[in-house]
N, C-alpha and C positions, 0 to 999 in steps of 0.2 A: 535597490531595484532587484528583483529576481527575475530568473529566465522561465518562470512558471507561465504555462499557456493560461490565459484567463479562460477559455473555452473548455479546459479540461476539469471536470469536478474533482475534489480533494480525494474521494476514495479511489477512483481510478488513478489518480497520481500516485497515490501510496501503493497500489497494487502494481504499478509499473517500478516503482523504485525498488519494491521487493524481486520482481521479476529480473530486473538488471542486476541486484546483486547476486542472485543465485546464478544467473548467466556469467557474469564476472567470476565467479568461484569457480564455476566449471571451465572456464576459459585458462585460469592459471593453475588448474591442477590436471595432473594425468591420470590414468586410470589406476595406476599402483597408488598413488597419494590417495585417490577418492576411496579405494578399497580400505586402506589403513584408517582413513578419517571415519569411516562407518563405526569403527570399533571405539572410537573416542566419545566420551560423554559429552563434551563440549562443542560438538559439532553444531548443534543448534545455535550456539552463540554468534555464528557467522553473520547471519542477517537477522539476528533476533530484534535488532532496533525497527527495522521495517516491519516484520510481522506485528511486533508489539504496537505499532502505529495503525495498522490495518485493525486489531483488536480493539484499541482505545476509540477509534472512530465508530466502529459498529457499536460499542457499549455505551458511549455518549450520545448518539443520536437515536438510541432506540432500536437498533437493526440497520436495515439498509433499505433506502428509498428511492423513489423515481429519481430524486435529483442528485442522488448519488452515481447514476449512470448517464443522465442526459442533463446537459448545463442549460439552465432555465434562463430567460433574460431577467435582469436584476430585479424588475418590478415583480415579475411574477414568483420569482425566488423567494424574495421577502414575504410575500402572500402565502407562498407554500410553508416555507419555515414559521411564520407565526401561526399556521392551523395546527402545529403541534404544541404549542405553549398553552 
């Protein structure tokens, strides 16, 4: 069982995960470290997984849709998803 809120759409959850990763990175870094990290080529790898999940979601669903932001009830969600197939 997961701690995911069933009322939060997957896209919003993935965006929140990415935001949390960035926020955590800034919490553990001071200004001097952040300035030095900007010069590193691998800085994008810190939260790359979360960002790639957002990109993958957008690509697999054909872009962003209404149900990515507003959680529909299960019956309406199935009807909405079937309209794309």
